[in-house]
C-alpha positions as CSV (number, residue, x, y, z in Angstrom):
1,M,72.4,67.4,85.2
2,K,74.4,70.4,86.3
3,I,76.1,72.6,83.8
4,A,78.8,75.2,84.4
5,L,79.5,78.1,82.0
6,G,82.1,80.8,81.6
7,V,80.4,84.1,80.7
8,E,82.1,87.2,79.3
9,Y,80.3,90.5,79.1
10,A,80.6,94.3,78.8
11,G,78.4,95.8,81.4
12,C,78.1,99.3,79.9
13,H,74.4,98.9,78.9
14,Y,73.2,96.7,81.8
15,Y,72.0,97.4,85.4
16,G,74.4,94.9,86.8
17,W,74.2,91.1,87.1
18,Q,71.2,90.5,89.3
19,K,67.7,90.2,87.9
20,Q,65.6,93.1,89.4
21,A,62.7,95.3,88.6
22,I,64.8,97.6,86.4
23,S,65.9,96.1,83.1
24,P,68.0,94.9,81.4
25,T,70.4,92.9,83.6
26,I,73.0,90.3,82.6
27,Q,71.2,87.5,84.5
28,E,67.9,88.3,82.9
29,V,69.3,88.2,79.4
30,L,71.4,85.1,79.9
31,E,68.5,83.1,81.5
32,S,66.2,84.1,78.6
33,A,68.7,82.8,76.1
34,L,69.4,79.5,78.0
35,T,65.7,78.9,78.4
36,K,65.2,78.9,74.6
37,I,68.1,76.5,74.1
38,A,66.9,74.2,76.9
39,D,63.2,74.5,76.0
40,E,62.6,74.7,79.7
41,N,62.8,77.4,82.4
42,I,66.5,78.0,83.4
43,R,67.7,79.8,86.4
44,V,71.4,80.4,86.9
45,V,73.6,80.9,90.0
46,C,76.7,83.1,89.6
47,A,80.0,83.3,91.4
48,G,79.8,87.0,92.1
49,R,77.2,89.7,91.4
50,T,78.6,92.6,89.5
51,D,77.3,96.2,89.7
52,S,75.8,98.3,87.0
53,G,78.3,99.1,84.3
54,V,80.9,96.6,85.6
55,H,82.3,94.0,83.1
56,A,83.5,90.4,83.3
57,L,86.1,88.4,81.5
58,Q,85.1,85.3,83.3
59,Q,81.9,85.2,85.3
60,V,81.2,81.6,86.3
61,V,77.6,80.3,86.6
62,H,75.9,77.0,87.0
63,F,72.4,75.7,86.4
64,E,70.5,72.5,86.5
65,T,68.5,71.1,83.6
66,A,66.7,68.0,82.5
67,S,67.5,68.8,78.8
68,E,70.2,66.9,77.2
69,R,72.3,69.1,75.0
70,K,75.9,68.8,73.7
71,L,78.3,71.2,75.4
72,R,78.8,72.8,72.0
73,A,75.1,73.6,71.8
74,W,75.2,75.4,75.2
75,I,78.0,77.6,73.9
76,L,77.3,78.2,70.2
77,G,73.5,77.9,70.4
78,T,73.2,80.3,73.3
79,N,75.6,82.8,71.7
80,T,73.4,83.0,68.6
81,I,70.6,84.4,70.9
82,L,72.7,86.5,73.2
83,P,73.4,90.2,72.3
84,K,76.9,90.9,71.1
85,D,78.1,92.2,74.5
86,I,77.5,88.9,76.3
87,A,79.1,85.6,75.3
88,I,79.5,82.1,76.6
89,T,83.2,81.2,76.4
90,W,83.1,77.6,77.7
91,A,80.7,74.9,79.1
92,L,81.3,71.7,81.1
93,N,79.3,69.1,82.9
94,C,80.1,69.6,86.5
95,A,79.9,67.5,89.7
96,D,76.7,67.5,91.7
97,D,78.5,69.2,94.6
98,F,79.8,72.1,92.4
99,H,78.3,75.5,93.3
100,A,79.4,78.6,91.3
101,R,79.3,80.8,94.4
102,F,80.0,78.5,97.4
103,S,82.7,76.4,95.8
104,A,84.8,79.4,95.0
105,K,88.0,79.8,96.9
106,S,88.7,83.4,95.8
107,R,87.7,86.0,93.3
108,T,89.9,88.4,91.3
109,Y,88.9,91.9,90.0
110,Q,91.1,94.1,87.9
111,Y,90.6,97.9,87.5
112,L,92.1,99.5,84.4
113,M,92.7,103.3,84.2
114,L,94.1,105.4,81.4
115,N,96.0,108.3,83.0
116,R,96.6,111.0,80.4
117,Q,95.2,114.4,79.5
118,S,93.3,113.4,76.4
119,R,90.2,111.3,76.6
120,M,89.9,108.0,74.9
121,A,87.6,107.0,72.0
122,I,88.1,103.3,71.2
123,L,87.8,102.0,74.7
124,N,85.2,104.5,75.9
125,G,83.1,102.9,78.6
126,L,85.5,100.0,79.0
127,V,88.3,101.9,80.8
128,T,88.3,104.6,83.4
129,W,89.9,107.8,82.2
130,E,91.7,110.1,84.7
131,R,93.1,113.2,83.1
132,R,94.9,114.5,86.2
133,T,98.4,113.2,86.9
134,L,98.4,110.4,89.5
135,D,101.4,109.8,91.9
136,F,101.6,106.0,91.2
137,E,104.3,105.5,94.0
138,K,102.0,106.9,96.7
139,M,99.0,104.9,95.5
140,Q,101.2,101.8,95.6
141,Q,102.4,102.5,99.1
142,A,98.8,103.2,100.3
143,S,97.5,99.9,98.8
144,R,99.7,97.8,101.1
145,Y,97.6,98.9,104.2
146,L,94.6,97.0,102.8
147,I,96.2,93.5,102.3
148,G,95.1,90.9,104.8
149,E,92.0,90.3,106.8
150,H,90.2,93.5,107.9
151,D,86.8,94.9,108.7
152,F,86.0,96.8,105.4
153,T,83.0,98.7,106.6
154,S,84.5,102.0,105.4
155,Y,85.0,100.5,102.0
156,R,81.6,99.0,101.4
157,A,78.4,100.6,100.1
158,V,76.0,101.9,102.8
159,A,73.3,99.6,101.2
160,C,75.6,96.5,101.3
161,Q,73.6,93.6,102.7
162,A,76.5,91.2,103.6
163,D,76.2,89.8,107.1
164,S,79.8,90.5,107.9
165,P,82.1,93.3,106.7
166,V,85.2,91.2,107.3
167,R,87.0,90.1,104.2
168,T,90.6,88.9,103.4
169,I,92.5,90.5,100.5
170,Y,95.2,88.0,99.4
171,R,96.6,90.2,96.7
172,L,96.5,93.9,96.0
173,E,98.9,94.6,93.2
174,M,99.5,97.8,91.2
175,N,101.2,98.0,87.8
176,R,101.9,100.9,85.6
177,L,102.7,100.6,81.9
178,R,103.1,104.0,80.2
179,D,99.7,105.7,80.6
180,W,98.0,102.6,81.9
181,I,97.4,101.8,85.5
182,M,96.2,98.4,86.5
183,I,95.0,97.5,90.0
184,T,94.5,93.8,90.7
185,L,92.7,92.5,93.8
186,T,92.2,89.0,94.9
187,A,90.1,88.2,98.0
188,N,88.0,85.4,99.5
189,A,85.0,87.6,98.6
190,F,84.1,91.2,98.0
191,L,81.5,93.6,99.6
192,H,79.2,95.8,97.6
193,H,81.3,98.6,95.9
194,M,84.3,97.4,97.8
195,V,86.8,97.5,94.9
196,R,85.5,100.8,93.5
197,N,85.7,102.4,97.0
198,I,89.3,101.2,97.4
199,V,90.2,102.6,94.0
200,G,88.5,105.9,95.0
201,V,90.7,106.2,98.1
202,L,93.8,105.4,96.1
203,I,92.9,108.0,93.4
204,A,92.5,110.7,96.1
205,I,95.9,109.8,97.4
206,G,97.4,109.7,94.0
207,L,96.0,113.2,93.3
208,G,97.7,114.5,96.5
209,K,94.3,115.3,98.2
210,K,95.2,112.9,101.0
211,E,98.3,111.4,102.6
212,V,99.4,107.8,102.0
213,N,98.3,106.7,105.5
214,W,94.8,107.9,104.8
215,A,94.0,104.5,103.4
216,A,94.7,103.0,106.8
217,E,92.8,105.7,108.6
218,V,89.7,105.1,106.5
219,L,90.0,101.3,107.2
220,A,90.3,101.8,111.0
221,A,87.3,104.2,111.1
222,R,84.9,101.5,110.1
223,D,82.6,104.2,108.8
224,R,81.7,104.6,105.2
225,T,81.2,108.4,105.5
226,V,84.9,109.0,106.1
227,G,85.8,107.2,102.8
228,G,86.5,108.6,99.4
229,V,84.4,108.9,96.2
230,T,83.3,105.6,94.6
231,A,85.4,105.2,91.5
232,P,83.5,104.8,88.2
233,P,82.5,101.3,87.1
234,D,84.0,101.7,83.6
235,G,87.4,100.2,84.3
236,L,86.3,97.3,86.6
237,Y,86.4,93.7,85.5
238,L,85.7,90.4,87.2
239,T,88.5,88.4,85.7
240,N,88.9,85.1,87.6
241,I,87.2,82.8,90.1
242,Q,89.4,80.2,91.6
243,Y,88.0,76.8,92.5
244,P,89.5,73.5,93.8
245,E,91.3,71.8,90.9
246,R,89.0,68.8,90.9
247,F,86.3,71.0,89.3
248,S,88.5,71.7,86.2
249,I,87.3,75.2,85.8
250,P,89.3,76.8,82.9
251,P,91.7,79.7,83.8
252,A,90.8,83.2,82.7
253,R,92.8,85.9,80.8
254,E,93.8,89.2,82.3
255,V,92.5,92.6,81.1
256,L,95.8,93.8,79.6
257,E,96.2,90.6,77.7
258,K,92.6,90.7,76.5
259,F,93.1,94.2,75.1
260,G,96.4,93.3,73.6
261,I,98.3,95.9,75.7
262,E,101.9,94.6,75.9
263,Q,103.5,94.6,79.3
C-alpha cells in the first residue's frame, strides 16, 4: 500500500532534507522512525528538498509498505519516536499513481523577516532578523520583474543540479505588518537556493544598495556571479504543495497564522 504524510519541521538543527554523509537530516530521522513503526525498512519520497536550516509547515511525502497500520498509528506512533522539532500532522491512504514530487502542480514558500533594530529572542532561528531599515515599496516594485516564466540561472546556486534553469513563478506577493515582512512565492518548482537568492536581491534593493530594476538586470544576465548575497535560511518555510483535488491532500496553514501574528 502507499501512504502519504504531512510533515512539519523546524530545520534549525538539521543539514536539510536529503539523506547524505553529513548528519542529521530530516529524511534520515523520519525514515528511521517510520521503519520502527512499520517493522520494515521504509524509504520516503518528498515533494521538495529543503536546504540546511530551512523549515516546513507542510512537507508532503509518500512511501510504500507491506505493513498494515491504522492511519492513527502512522501519525501518533511515529510522533512518539520523532524528536520534538519534527512531527507528522496527517496521514492518508493514497492512490497508486500518487507521487509526492511528480504529482505536485505547484509549491509555495514563505519568507518571514523581522525588520527592527532590536534582535529577537523568542523566534530566534525561526525568523530572519534585519536590523537596517528596508524600503518595502521598492522591494515590492522589484519583485514584480520576477513573476512569470524565466531562466533563473542568476537566482540559483552554482551547485544546482537541475537540468533546466527555467521555472514559472505564479505568485510573488509581499506583505508588511508593522515590523514583519512576509514574502510569498508560488512556482511550478524551485531551483537550489532560488528563494533565498531572490530574497537576497530584494533586501539589497530595500537597503538602497541597488536600484529597483536591478532585479530584472540580474535575471537577464543569466549569471549567478552578478546576483546578490544568499539570504539566511532562518525565515524560509515550505508552506504548501498543491496537488490535483482527486488526491485529497489537506490544505496547509500560512506562517503568520501559525505564529499567531494577526494581519
